[in-house]
C-alpha positions in Angstrom: 17.5 -2.1 -30.2 13.9 -1.2 -29.6 12.6 -1.3 -26.1 10.2 -4.2 -25.5 9.3 -3.1 -21.9 9.7 -6.6 -20.4 11.5 -7.8 -17.4 13.4 -10.3 -19.6 14.8 -7.5 -21.7 15.6 -5.4 -18.6 17.6 -8.3 -17.2 19.4 -8.7 -20.5 20.3 -5.0 -20.4 21.7 -5.4 -16.9 23.7 -8.6 -17.9 25.1 -6.7 -20.9 26.5 -4.1 -18.5 28.0 -6.9 -16.3 29.6 -8.4 -19.4 30.9 -5.1 -20.8 32.6 -4.0 -17.6 33.6 -7.6 -16.5 31.5 -7.3 -13.3 31.1 -10.5 -11.4 29.0 -9.2 -8.6 27.4 -5.8 -7.8 25.1 -4.0 -5.4 22.0 -2.8 -7.2 20.3 0.5 -6.4 16.7 0.8 -7.6 14.7 4.0 -7.4 10.9 3.7 -7.7 10.1 1.2 -10.4 13.8 0.5 -10.7 13.5 -1.1 -7.3 11.1 -3.7 -8.8 13.6 -4.4 -11.6 16.5 -4.7 -9.1 14.6 -7.1 -6.8 13.4 -9.4 -9.6 16.8 -9.4 -11.2 18.4 -10.4 -7.9 15.9 -13.2 -7.6 16.7 -14.4 -11.1 20.5 -13.9 -10.9 21.4 -14.2 -7.2 25.0 -15.1 -7.9 25.5 -11.7 -9.6 24.0 -9.6 -6.8 25.8 -8.5 -3.6 22.9 -6.5 -2.2 19.8 -4.6 -3.2 19.0 -1.0 -2.1 15.4 0.2 -2.6 15.1 3.9 -3.0 11.5 5.1 -2.7 10.5 1.8 -4.3 7.1 0.1 -4.0 6.7 -3.3 -2.4 3.0 -3.7 -3.3 1.6 -1.5 -6.1 -2.0 -2.1 -5.1 -1.3 -1.0 -1.5 0.4 2.1 -2.9 -2.7 3.0 -5.0 -5.0 2.5 -2.0 -2.7 4.8 0.1 -2.8 7.5 -2.6 -6.6 7.4 -2.9 -7.0 7.5 0.9 -4.7 10.5 1.3 -6.2 12.4 -1.6 -9.7 11.7 -0.4 -8.8 13.3 3.0 -7.3 16.4 1.3 -10.3 16.9 -0.9 -12.7 16.3 2.0 -10.9 18.9 4.2 -11.1 21.4 1.3 -14.7 20.5 0.5 -13.5 19.9 -3.0 -16.6 18.2 -4.4 -15.3 18.0 -8.0 -12.2 16.0 -7.0 -14.2 13.9 -4.5 -16.4 12.9 -7.4 -13.3 11.8 -9.3 -12.1 9.8 -6.3 -15.5 8.1 -6.1 -15.3 7.1 -9.7 -11.7 5.9 -9.2 -12.8 3.7 -6.3 -15.2 1.8 -8.6 -12.6 1.2 -11.3 -10.8 -2.1 -12.0 -7.7 -1.7 -9.9 -5.6 -3.8 -12.2 -5.9 -1.4 -15.2 -3.4 1.1 -16.5 -6.0 3.8 -16.4 -6.5 3.2 -12.7 -2.8 3.5 -12.1 -2.5 6.6 -14.2 -5.3 8.4 -12.4 -3.9 7.5 -9.0 -0.5 8.8 -9.8 -2.1 11.9 -11.4 -3.9 12.7 -8.2 -0.6 12.1 -6.3 1.2 14.6 -8.5 -1.6 17.1 -8.3 -1.4 17.0 -4.5 2.4 17.4 -4.3 3.1 13.9 -3.1 6.5 13.8 -4.9 8.0 16.9 -3.3 9.0 17.9 0.2 7.0 20.8 1.7 10.2 22.5 3.1 13.2 21.3 1.1 16.6 21.8 2.6 19.0 24.3 1.0 21.0 21.5 -0.7 17.9 20.2 -2.4 16.8 23.7 -3.5 20.1 24.2 -5.2 19.8 20.8 -7.0 16.3 21.4 -8.1 17.3 24.8 -9.4 20.1 23.2 -11.4 17.5 20.9 -13.0 15.4 23.9 -14.0 18.3 25.8 -15.6 20.6 23.2 -17.1 19.6 22.7 -20.8 20.1 18.9 -20.7 18.9 18.1 -17.1 15.7 20.1 -17.4 14.6 17.9 -20.3 15.7 14.5 -19.0 16.0 14.6 -15.2 12.3 14.0 -14.3 10.6 13.4 -17.6 9.1 10.1 -18.4 7.2 9.1 -21.5 4.0 7.1 -21.4 5.6 4.3 -23.4 7.2 2.7 -20.4 4.2 2.4 -18.1 2.0 1.3 -21.0 4.6 -1.3 -22.2 5.2 -2.8 -18.8 1.5 -2.9 -18.1 0.8 -4.7 -21.4 3.6 -7.2 -21.0 4.0 -7.6 -17.2 0.8 -6.3 -15.7 3.0 -4.2 -13.4 0.0 -2.6 -11.5 -0.5 -5.9 -9.6 3.2 -6.5 -8.7 3.8 -7.5 -5.1 7.4 -8.0 -4.1 6.8 -9.4 -0.6 7.7 -13.0 -1.4 10.6 -12.0 -3.6 12.1 -9.7 -0.9 11.7 -12.4 1.8 13.5 -14.8 -0.6 16.5 -12.5 -0.6 17.4 -13.7 2.9 17.6 -17.3 1.8 19.7 -16.2 -1.1 22.1 -14.3 1.3 21.4 -11.0 -0.4 20.8 -8.2 2.1 18.2 -5.7 1.2 18.2 -2.0 2.3 15.7 0.8 2.1 15.8 4.6 1.7 12.4 6.4 2.0 11.3 10.0 2.5 8.8 10.8 5.3 7.1 13.2 2.9 6.8 10.7 0.0 3.0 10.6 -0.4 3.0 7.4 -2.3 3.7 5.4 0.9 2.1 5.4 4.3 4.0 5.1 7.5 2.6 1.6 8.0 4.1 0.6 4.6 7.5 1.7 5.8 7.1 -0.1 9.1 6.4 -3.2 7.1 9.6 -2.8 5.1 11.5 -2.2 8.3 10.1 -5.4 9.9 11.3 -7.3 6.8 14.8 -5.9 6.5 15.6 -4.8 10.1 15.7 -1.3 11.6 19.4 -1.0 10.8 18.7 -1.5 7.1 16.0 1.1 6.6 16.5 4.9 6.7 13.3 7.0 6.9 14.3 10.6 6.2 12.9 13.9 7.3 12.4 16.7 4.7 12.4 14.1 2.0 10.0 12.9 -0.6 10.2 10.5 -3.5 13.5 11.7 -5.0 15.6 10.8 -2.0 18.9 11.3 -4.0 17.9 15.0 -4.5 15.9 15.9 -1.4 18.6 14.5 0.9 21.6 13.8 -1.3 24.2 13.9 1.5 22.2 11.4 3.7 21.6 9.3 0.5 25.3 9.0 -0.1 26.1 8.4 3.6 23.7 5.5 3.7 25.7 3.7 1.1 29.0 4.3 2.8 27.4 2.9 6.0 25.7 -0.1 4.4 28.0 -1.1 1.5 31.5 -0.5 3.0 
């Protein structure tokens, strides 16, 4: 089946897994954009969802873009990097709903190391090394084609997604929401994580040191322990 890059098809894919394995109810773990899918699926199919765990997932894409620009602008200003400051100036005048705007924001985030911890723990170093040397993992672990973002932007205008109302609705649906974020994840400001904590409760959000966007790699033991704690 060809990928349509729509929420409807994503939900159908999830429902097919429920059907195949005879699952009545499950906890959904969504990393990054997967957290958007998990949240919207829970809102659409609440009887099938036990809980939702957001792992480095955005709540407001537009707020994330503003944070990236703000952080990058400070880095370039401190370095007196006039070339990249010019790029940021151009970015600040763009239509923030476009795919190009999103792509350039994430490009600057990657360029400035926002996806990686500065001092990874030994466990993480070992895992990252495995990704570099394993013939299958080094191709598929962190690679993403342009088709996904392009398709979801065309069909769902994902650059404007704001999950605040959907996440607040989870409480009324009796679906607990949990959050796992890294303190070195440059996509999100501390205030964004504070907002998430206020929504879910301090006992439902872990904000981890020496950890960036790939929480399950940067702090794998803490990542697994969180699920034991929350989902037991």
